[in-house]
N, C-alpha and C positions, 0 to 999 in steps of 0.2 A: 324721458319715457321711451325712447327709441328702442324699437323691437318687442315691445309688449304686445303689439297687435299680432305678433306670430305666435304667441304663447297659446296653447290650448286651455280649456276652462280649468282642468284638474291642476295645472301648473300656476295658475293665476291663484287658485285656492290656497295652494302651499303658501306662495307668497303672501295672499292677504292675511292668513294666519299668523304670519311673522310680523304684521303690521306695516306691510308695504303700500304706501298710499298710491303709487303708481299702477299697481295691479288692481286696487280698488277702483281707481279712476278708468283703467281698461275694461272692467266688467261694466261699470255704469256706462261707458260710451257703447259698449257693446249691445247692451239690453234695455237701456232707459226708454228708447223710442218704442221698441218692440211691446214692452210692458205697459207703455202708455196707451198704446192702441188696443192692446188686450182689454185693459181696465176701462177704457172709453166705451169699447163695445158692450161691456157688461152694464156700466153705470149710466151711459149716456150724459155725463156730467164731467166737463173737461177739468174743472178746480177739484172735484173729489178724485178723479183718475190720476192726477198729478199728485195730491196728497198721498194717495195709496202707494203709489209708486215710490215716493220721496221716503216714505216710512218703511217701506221693505228695504230700501238700501240703508237707511239709518240703522236698522236692526242687524241687517248683515254686517256692517262695519262694527257695531257695537258689540256683538257677540261673536265675533270672528274668533276669538281664541277658544272659546268651548264649542264652537260649532262643528258638529259632525255631518258631512254631506253623505246622504242615503240616495243614491242615484246621480243624475247629472245636476249640474249647477242650474241649468235653464228650466229643468224640471221644477227644482226648488222655488226659483223665483216666480214661475207662473203659478205655481200651488199657492205661495205666499200672497201673490195679488189676489188670486181667487177667493182665498180664505177672508182677506181684507175686505174684498167686494160683499162677500156674503154677510160679514160683519154689518156693513153699511145696510143691507137690506134688512138683516135681523132688526137693527137699531131703529131703522126707519119704520119697519112694521110696529114695534113696540111703542114708538112714539106716536105713530097715527092711531093705534089703539088707545092710547093714553088720551089723546086730543078728543078722539070721537067720544071716549067716555066722560071726558070733562064736559064736553058739550051737552050730553045727556044730562049729566048732574045740573048743569046751569038751567037747562030747559025744564027738568022736572023737580028740581029744588030739593033734590034729596041723593045723598051717596048712596050707592048701593055696594054691598060687600065686594063684587068684581071690580068696581072703580077703586076701592081702596087697595085691593091686591096689587092692581097694575100700578097704583100710584106709589106702593111700597116698593115694586120691582123696578120702577123709574128711579126712584130716590137711591136705591141700592146700587144700581148701576152707575148713577152719577157719582155717588160717594166713592165707589170703587176706582174710578178714573181719577178723582181729585186726589185719594191716598196715593196713586203711583206717580204724581206730580213729584219733582226734585224737592227736597226738604224746605229750602228757603221760599221756594215758589209756592210751594204748598200752604206755608204758614201765612204768607201775605194774602192768598186766595182765602183762606179759612177765616182769618180775620175780618175779611170784607164779607164773605158770605153768611158766616155764623155769627159774628159779633157785631155786624153792620157798622163797621168803623170805616172812616173817610180814609183817604190817602195820607193826609196830614197826621191823622191820629195814628196809622199804622207806622208811619215812617219815625214818629216820636218813640212809640214803643219798641221797636226794632233797631233804634239809632242808625236809619239810613236815610237817604235823600228821598224826597216825594217822587223824583224822576226814577229813582230804582224801584219804588213801588209800583209806579205805573208801568214799568218795564216788566216786571214780573207779572203783573196782572194781564197784560198784552199777551206775553207768552204763554201764560196758563190758557187764557181763552183760546188762543190758536191751536195749543195742544188738545184740548177739550173737544174742539170744533172737528178735528182730525179724527180723534178717538170716538167721539160719541155720534157723529154725523149730525146734518143741519137741524133736525127736528128736536133732538134731546140738547143740542147746544143752546137753541133758542129758550128751552125751558130754563137753563141755568141763567143765560143772559139776561132775560127778563127778570129772573128773581134778583139777581144783582142790581139792576137798574131800578127796581121797585124801592130798594133800600139804599141807593145811592144817596150820600150826603154832600 
């Protein structure tokens, strides 16, 4: 990778779009720490900041061939981190409202229209993220969440090992934790745990 650190961002982007791993590594090395600091200042959460920055770089690599840069690379990266941080705040706000509403429901013994609307929003957001999982991972996760099947039952139905089922579940939960934020992730996790066999 000798010499890549001498390239300007625009040159690295051209190489990145051609699938050049070394160019991607140089971009990562150049901006990873700066983006982490930026994300941490916004979130005050090291793990969430790391997850967001990692996700930005995953998207950069995955969408490299169709990516059109408008403005500078650094502006794009900072904007991507900012947007993901805002999503974390949004999801946390929705989750906090949901939990507050759920608390009211438990204390008052009756579901209000507002509670039901929020619950529908939460369910819709969770299902949207589940549907975005890779096909096999989504299938394993759906069999557990909606059909309440054990790892053994899922393995038998899909003709795969229980270890593979466990791996898919762990990866699905990690992905959902990143995309949904902690509060909504806990809703999913507790739901799964409740029906675990």
